[in-house]
N, C-alpha and C positions, 0 to 999 in steps of 0.2 A: 228153480224159481224164476219166473219171467220178470221183465222190467216193471210191469204194472203191479205185480204182486209185491216185489221188493219196495216199490215206491209206496204202496199201501201200508206195508209193515213199518217203513221208516216214518211215514206220516203219523201212524198210530202211536209210535214211540214218542215222537215229538209232541203230539197233543197230550199224551199222558204226563210227560215231564212239565209241559206248559201249565197243565191244570194244577199239578203240585206246586209249581212256582207261584201261580196266581193265588191259591188259597193261603199259602204261607205269607205272601206279600200283603194280602188284605188284612191279615191279623197283625203283622209286625210293623207295618208302615207307620201307623199312628204313634206307636211307642218309640220307633226309631227317630221320628221327628221331635218327640218330647226330649229324648236323650240328646239329640243334636242341639236343640234350642237351649236346654239347661247347661250343656257343656259350653256353649258360646257365652252364656251369662257368667259362668264360673271363670272362664278365661278373662272376660272383661274385668270382673271384680278383683281377681287375684293380681292382675297386671296393673291396676290403677290404684285403688285404695288399699289393696292387700286383703287376704282372707279374714284377718282379725283387725282390720284397719291399722295394720302395722306399718303402712307406708306414710302415715301422717308425719309431716315434717315439723321441725322446731328450728328457731333461729339460733345460730351458733356463732360465737365470737372466736377469733383466732386463739385467744388465751383461755378459752373455756376448758374446764376439766370436769369429768363426770362426777356426780355426787356418789357417795357410797351406796351400793345396791340396797343395803339394809335400810337406809334413809328413804330411798325411793319406795321400797316395799312397805315401810311404815305408813307413808302417806297414802299409798294405795289401800292398805287395810283400813285406814280411817274413813274411807268412803262407804264402808259397810260394817255396821256394829257386829261385834262378836264373830268376826270372820277369821278364816284360816288361809294362809298362803299355800297355793297348790303348785304354781309353776311361774317361773320367771323366763321371759323370752328376751334375749339381748337385742339391742337395736340393730336393724339391718344395715344401716349406713350411719355415718357420723351425725347426720342431721335428721334422723328419724327417731320415733319414740321407742321407749322400752315398754314391754307389756307384762302385766302381772295378772294371773288368774287367781281370784280369791273366792272363797266359799263361806257361806253362813248356813244356818239351818234351812233357810228358804230361798236363798239366792246363790247364783253362780255367775260372777261378773268378770269381764275382761277390762282392766284399767290401764289406759295409756298414760305414761308418765314421761315428762321431760327429763332425760337422763342427766342434765346439767344442773337444773334448778330443783329437781325432784317435785315439781308442781304437777298436779294431776291435769292432764289435757282432756281426757274423755273417759267415761265409764259406761259400759253397755252390758246387758246380759250376754253371757257366753253363747256362742252358736246361734245368734239371733239376727244377724244382719242379712242383707240380700244374698250374699254369697252362700250362706247356709240354707236359704230358701231354695236356691237352685240346686245345691248339693243334696238336700233331702228329697227333692222331686226326682233328681237323677238316680238316687239310691233306692228309693222304695215307693215313689209316687205319693208320699205322705200317708200311706195306708199300711205301713209296717211290713211284717213278714210276707203277707200275701202280695204286696207290691213288689217286694224283693224277688219272690218266686215268679211273678209275671214278667219282670224284666230279665230274669235269668232264662226263662222260656223264650223270650224275644231274642236274646242273644243266641241261644241254641238253635232256634229255627232260622235265624239269619244265616248261620253257617250252612244249613241245608239249602236255603234260598240262593246263596252264592254258588254252590255246586250246580244247582239246576240252572241258574242263570248263565254260568259258563257253557253248559251244554247247549242251551237254546241259542246263544249268540254264535257259538262255533258252528252250529248247523246252518246258520244264515250266512256266515262270513267265510268259513273254511280256512282261515289263516289268522295268525296272531296279529300281524300288521293290520289287517282289515278290521279286526276286533277293536283295535286301539285307535285307528285313524279313519274317520269317515271319508268316503270317497266323493268324487265330484258330482255324483248323481243325487247327493243328499238334498240339495236345494230344489231339485225337480220332483222330489217325492211328495206323496200326500201328507197332510198334516199329521196323521197318525203314524205314518212311517218315519216322519221327521222326529217326532217325540220318542219313538222306539229307538231310533239311532242315538239320540241324546241319552236316553235312559240306559241303554246297553253299553254304549261307548264309555260313558262316565263311570258306569258300574265296573267295567273291565279295568279302568285305571285305578280305582280305589278299592277294588274287591280284596286284594291281599292285605291292605292296611285295615279294612273293615274287619277282616277275619282276625287280624292281630288284636284289634280293639275289643272284639268279642271275647277272645280268650283271656286277655288281661283283665277285662271287666268282670268276667265270670269267676276269675280266681279269687275275687273278694266276695262273691255271692254266697248265699246261705247253704246251698246244697252241694254243687260241684266244687266250689272253692273251700268252704269251711269244713265240710264233712268228707269230701273225697280227696282233694288235692292238698289243701293246707295241712291237714292232719298228719300226713306223712312227710311233708316238706319243711316242717318247723325246725328251727335251729336247736340243736341238742343242749339242754341246760347243763348237762354234765361236762360239757366241753371245758368250762372254766373251773371244774372241780367243786362246784357248789351244789349240793343236793337241793331239790325243789323246796323243801321245808326242813332245814336242820334245826337243831336247838338254837334258840336265840337268846339275847340278853336284853332284859327290860330294865332301863334305869328307874330310879325311884319316882320320877315324875316326868310328865310330858312337857314339851316346850311349845308354847303358843306360837303358831304360824311356822314353826320349824326353822326360824331364822337364826336362833342362837343355840349353837351346839357346844357351848363352852363347858358344859358339865359332862362331857363325854367320858371323863375319867372318874365320874362319881361311882360309888360302890353299886355294882349291878347285882341282880339276881337272875339265875337261869330259870327259864320256864320252857316246858316242852309241849305246850298246848298247840296242836296242829289244827288249823282251820279245816272245815269240811271241804271247802273249795280252795284249791291251790291258786293263788293269784298269778295271772299271766301278764306279759308285757302289755297286751291289748287291754285287759281289764283295769290295769293300774294307770297306764299312761295315755290311753285314748280318752278324749273328752266327748261324751255323748256318742253320736254316730260318727264323729270325725275320725279319720284314719291318719294318725300321726306316726304310728309305729311302722317300721318297714314290714312288708308282708310276711317275710320269712320268720320274723320274731313274734308276731302277734299272739300265737298260741303257746309260745315258749314260757315256762315258769320263770318268775322273777327270783333272783337271788335275795337273800335276807341279811340284815345286819345282825351283829352280835356274835359272830363266830371267830375262830382263829384263822379263817380262810383269807385269801387275798394276797396281793403283792403290794409292795411299798407304794404308798400314795401320798397323802398329806402328812407332813412331818408330825410326830407325836406331840411336839412342844407347841404346835400351832392350834388354837381353838378352831373347831369345825363350825364355821358360820357361813352364811350365804356369800359374804364377800371373799372369804378365804377359798371357798369352793369355786367361785367365779374366777378368782385369780389362778387357781390350780388348773381350771379349764383352759385358760389362755396359755399357761405354761406348757401344757401337753399338746397344744396345737389347734384348739378351737378358735376360729377367727370369725368376725362378723356376727351374723345372727346365728344363735344356737339356742336350744331349749334346756332349761334346768328345772327338773321336777324335784320338789322337796320330799323328804321321807315322810310318809303318812303312817302313823301307828308305830308301835314299839319295834317292829322288825323291818320297817321301811328303809329304803336306801336312797341316797342322792343319785339321780340319773342325769347324765349329760348326754344330749343327743343332737345330731346335726345330719339331716338327710333331705333329699328332694321331696319325699312324701309330705314333709311338713313345710315345704316352700322355704327351707333354710338356705339352700344353695342349688346350683344348677346341676352339677354332675352327680349322678347316682353312685358312681364308683367311689365317691368320697364319703359314703355313708359311714357313720361312726356312732356307737352307743357305749357309754362308759358308766358302770355302776360303782358307787363308793359306799363303803360301810359307814353308817352314821356315827358310830362310836370310835372305831379305830382309825378311820380315814383310809383304810386299805382299799386298793382298787380290786373289786371282786370280779369284774369282767371288763374287757376292752374289745368290743365286737366291731369288726370292720367288714367292708364289702368283700374282701378276699376270703373271709371266714364263711360266707354264705355257701350253701350248696348250689348246684347248677341251676335248678329251677328258681331258687331265691335270687340269684344274680339276674336271671331272665326277667323276673318280676320287678326287681329294683329298676332295671333299665326300661322295661316295658311300661311300668307305671309312670315313669318320668316322661316318656313319649306320650302316653295316654293323657296325662295331665298338662302337657305343654310347659314343663318347667325347665327345659334345656336352654332357654334364652328366647329372644324375640323371634328368631327364625322358627322355633318350634311352635310358638303362639300363632304366628301367621299360618304355618302349615296346618295346625289344628283348626283354625278358622276356615280355611279353604276346604278341609276335609268335611267339617260339619255342614257347610253350605252345600257341598256336593251330595251328602247324604239326604239333605232336605230336597234337593233338586231331583234326585232319583225317586224318592217317594212321591213327590208331586207329579212328575212325568208319568209314573206308573198309574196313578189315579186318573190322569188326563187320558191316557191310552184306554183305560177301562171305560171311561165315560164316552169317549168317541166311538168305541166298538159296540156299545149297547144298542139294542134295537130302538128305533125311533117311535114305534107305536106306543100309545099310552098304556095299553094292557101288557104289551110285550116288554116294556122297559122296567117293570118292577122286578126286584130281586137282584142278586149278584150277577147273574148271567155269566158264568165262568166260560172259559174257552171250550170249544167242542161240546157245547151243551146239547143234551139229548142223545149223545153218543155213549155207548157202553164200551169203555176202554179198559182193557186188562192191565194188570200190573206188569211192568217190565222189570223182571227180577234182576237181570244183570246190572241195572242202575239202582234198583230199589235196595238191594242188599248193602252196598256201600253207604247209602243214606241211613239205613237202619243201624248199621254199625256206628256211624257218627252219632246218631240219636241215642244209642245205648250208652256211649261214652259220656254224654251230657244228660243226666237223669231226667231233668224237667222236660226235655224234648220228647223222650219216649213216653213219659206220663201224658203229655199233651196229645200226642198221636193216639195213644190208647183211649183217652177220654173222647177224642173226636170220633174214632172208629166205633166206640160203644154208643155214642149219641147217634151216629149215622145208622147203626144197626137197629137201635131201639126206637128212635123217634123220626129222624129225618127221612129215612127210606119208607116209613109207614104212614106219614102224614103228608097229604097232597100239598097243603099250603107251604110246609117247610121245604118240600122238594122243589116247588116252583120258586121259592125265595132264594134257596141256597144252591140248587143244582141246575 
């Protein structure tokens, strides 16, 4: 093979990969910018007012002592007729509010209460503030499952785009140092070359982190996360010796709001009715679309109250009430903000949890979830970070990095990362616009690289990309749909060929 032939083959490979990179970028860039902008919004809201406005402050005197939690809960319940208490969130700091989630037939509210005076400070519908607007757009574009699949496809194709981007920039720079640091000739380049340098250099710097964000984000998604990865990575319910649905004990009557468990010793009767759907941590403890439960526990069945299982917890002579459960939580090591879910239904359990997923604390390695039998007070499970499997630990740490909950340094790092993603997308579109033909008739359509050329598939590079695509199902589905559309429509309709090719 002579030098010209080798150069021709090399150029063809370059143009083939460039075209793949172009088409992937045109599809995913708008979604990446949406994800980056909504992430910035969530970072702002969670760091200022708090996800649930839990950073609202109250005045505190030096001699002030907190009112009983039951008193605070009663005042919260009074804001909504015929309501039930779902969850208590302890104050983050000494001068911040306590939160109570209460539900009625038609409402689900978050009530902020002054923990010292028990006065209601604020009451708003749950999952309704600006944080949740950003959160819901970030999760599914406000269009449900289809939006979730779109964003999962975006993340999958982003991985392919990163791989093709590495190849393209390596071919131009030929060294890692040159890929990461622009040379002195950058200022003398044309505008398009300047934007290409910014686009590729910035992409080289953040590509590994972007890859990490895609994987941690997709682990929550509906196909790769929920059906492929999470299904086999869940925490085993049998670890604490409690079957998913053992026989449970039903006391003679329910307790309004679950605050007073003083009749735990009342004569119970055993029932063996097993629900058709076994409740999981995610279905019981997550509120709406919000992810409070650590990733590895979300699909794990919940333990149930009313068995002889469990280890010593709240002493038998102490009534099981919200204040005694709160006191027990402090005794076993829960400090600062933590979440206390009340038992719902006859077999429900008290659940104490503290993790970075719920913005409770900074370190994901301090994750802890404790379940308490509502009748006996026994501890049915005490699950910590060390109990997670390897992927569960990766997701706990990865989600904390993804959400920027590790402290102000991680918030700042995430802000810079999001701005970099936006800059990469914008410079990509600028390069495309500058490269387009200037003629009125010629400027219509996408005008991809090497337009008009018939480029063969370069299999040594295509095969690894296809392997990655197969690992992430929505990517291969998208590729197959595009290939089918190309074969059936685009390649057969002149207008579509001019527009897209």
